[in-house]
C-alpha positions in Angstrom: 37.2 -20.6 34.0 36.6 -20.0 29.9 33.4 -22.6 30.5 31.8 -20.2 32.9 32.7 -17.1 31.1 31.1 -19.0 27.9 27.9 -20.0 29.8 27.6 -17.0 30.6 28.0 -15.3 27.6 25.6 -17.4 26.4 23.3 -16.9 28.9 23.2 -13.2 28.7 22.9 -13.6 24.5 19.9 -15.9 25.1 18.4 -13.1 27.3 19.2 -10.7 25.0 17.0 -12.6 22.1 14.1 -13.3 24.4 13.7 -9.4 25.3 14.2 -8.4 21.7 11.6 -10.8 19.9 8.9 -10.2 23.8 9.6 -6.1 22.6 9.1 -6.4 18.8 5.9 -9.2 19.9 4.4 -5.9 21.9 5.1 -3.7 19.3 3.8 -5.3 16.5 0.7 -6.0 19.2 0.1 -2.1 19.7 0.0 -1.1 16.1 -3.2 -0.3 14.7 -5.0 -1.7 12.0 -4.4 0.1 9.2 -4.9 0.4 5.2 -2.2 2.4 3.6 -0.9 2.6 -0.2 3.1 2.7 -1.7 5.0 5.6 -3.2 5.4 4.6 -6.9 7.4 6.2 -9.5 6.4 5.6 -13.4 6.9 6.8 -16.9 4.6 9.3 -18.9 1.7 8.0 -20.6 1.9 4.2 -18.5 -1.3 2.3 -17.1 -0.5 1.0 -13.6 -2.2 -0.6 -10.4 -1.4 0.3 -6.7 -2.9 -1.9 -4.4 -4.6 -0.8 -1.2 -2.8 -2.6 1.4 -4.7 -4.0 5.1 -3.7 -4.9 8.3 -7.0 -6.0 10.0 -5.0 -7.2 13.2 -7.1 -6.2 16.5 -10.3 -5.1 14.6 -11.5 -8.1 12.1 -13.8 -6.6 9.7 -16.6 -8.0 6.9 -17.6 -4.9 5.0 -15.5 -1.7 3.6 -16.9 2.1 1.8 -13.5 3.7 0.9 -13.3 6.4 -1.4 -10.1 8.1 -2.7 -8.9 10.7 -4.9 -6.1 12.1 -6.7 -5.2 15.5 -6.1 -4.1 15.5 -9.9 -5.7 14.0 -12.6 -3.5 15.1 -15.3 -0.7 13.7 -13.5 -2.4 10.3 -12.2 -6.1 9.4 -13.4 -8.3 6.4 -11.7 -9.3 4.1 -14.9 -11.0 1.0 -12.9 -10.5 -0.7 -9.3 -10.7 -4.2 -8.5 -10.8 -6.9 -6.0 -7.4 -7.5 -4.1 -9.2 -10.9 -2.8 -9.2 -10.1 1.1 -12.3 -11.0 1.7 -13.8 -14.5 1.1 -16.5 -14.0 -1.2 -16.6 -10.8 -1.6 -19.3 -8.7 -3.5 -20.1 -5.3 -4.3 -22.3 -3.5 -1.4 -23.6 -0.1 -2.6 -21.2 -0.6 -6.1 -17.9 0.8 -7.9 -17.7 4.6 -9.0 -14.7 5.7 -11.0 -13.8 9.0 -12.4 -10.4 10.4 -13.7 -10.1 12.2 -10.5 -11.8 10.1 -7.6 -13.0 6.4 -6.7 -15.2 4.5 -4.6 -15.3 0.8 -3.7 -17.6 -0.5 -1.4 -17.3 -4.4 -0.9 -19.2 -7.1 1.6 -18.4 -10.5 2.2 -21.2 -12.4 1.2 -20.4 -15.3 3.7 -20.9 -12.6 7.3 -18.0 -13.5 8.3 -14.7 -11.4 9.8 -11.5 -11.2 8.5 -8.2 -10.4 10.1 -4.7 -9.9 8.8 -2.4 -9.0 6.1 -3.7 -8.7 2.4 -5.1 -6.7 -0.4 -8.2 -4.6 0.2 -7.9 -3.9 -3.5 -6.3 -2.8 -6.6 -6.8 0.4 -8.2 -6.3 0.9 -11.8 -4.2 4.1 -12.9 -3.0 6.1 -15.9 0.1 7.9 -16.0 -0.2 11.9 -17.9 1.9 12.1 -20.5 4.1 14.7 -19.0 6.1 14.7 -15.7 4.6 15.9 -12.0 3.1 14.5 -8.4 0.1 13.6 -7.7 -1.0 12.3 -4.2 -3.5 9.5 -4.0 -5.6 9.9 -0.8 -8.0 8.9 1.3 -10.7 11.3 1.1 -11.6 13.5 4.3 -15.4 14.4 5.1 -14.1 16.1 8.7 -15.2 13.2 11.2 -15.9 10.3 8.3 -12.2 9.4 6.7 -12.8 7.9 3.1 -12.7 4.0 4.9 -15.6 2.9 6.6 -14.9 -1.1 8.1 -17.8 -2.5 10.0 -17.5 -5.9 11.5 -21.1 -7.9 11.2 -20.6 -10.1 13.7 -20.7 -7.8 15.8 -22.0 -4.5 14.6 -19.3 -2.5 15.7 -18.1 0.5 13.9 -14.0 0.2 13.7 -13.4 3.2 11.4 -11.7 5.3 14.0 -9.7 1.7 14.8 -7.9 2.1 11.6 -5.0 4.9 10.3 -5.5 5.6 6.8 -2.1 6.6 4.5 -2.5 8.0 0.6 0.9 7.8 -1.0 2.6 9.6 -3.9 2.9 9.3 -7.6 5.4 10.5 -9.6 5.3 10.6 -13.4 8.9 11.4 -14.5 11.6 10.8 -16.8 14.7 8.9 -16.5 17.2 10.8 -14.2 20.3 12.2 -16.2 22.6 9.9 -14.2 20.7 7.0 -15.3 20.9 7.9 -19.3 24.4 8.8 -18.8 25.1 4.8 -17.3 23.0 3.7 -20.2 24.4 6.2 -22.7 28.1 6.1 -22.0 28.4 2.0 -23.3 26.7 2.7 -26.2 28.6 5.7 -27.3 31.4 3.5 -26.8 30.5 1.2 -29.0 29.6 3.2 -31.9 33.2 5.1 -31.4 34.8 1.4 -31.4 32.3 0.4 -34.6 33.7 2.9 -36.6 37.0 2.6 -35.6 36.9 -1.0 -36.9 
């Protein structure tokens, strides 16, 4: 009796694992191609990088033109943008333009090959302002055209409408009082102990 129950339990467990794996794969197949930034918190006056992530699964591309802005360039300003090594043999097609509150980055794969998968499209270089604050880094919305265009050169298809675009928040702040207390209390204890000795 125990062996039949054990076999039934194992069979149910294996079926559950297979169903979960199939559901996960189906969800991944349904996820739209995406380009996104990740939120970051930095100290005032800090120079920092913000990768532009891409998942081009289902929409392989070989060229792009993106534009982003900073909602408050006194909090987070652009200082540059660099290649993220997503394209195999990239060259700037149309150039790169960088201003404190705006950046444009355009590349074309010289080999005219489409690329599919996950990676880093580019790296934004930013400078945090001297005082705490929050700035939103967004892809520019031109109405019908977002701040990103992707073209698969082998087919000539405009893939822009297939992608989802997600900006991110940059928070320039000071350490929380709790964090300061966790660092400061042991130091205060050492000072008091040293004075007593």
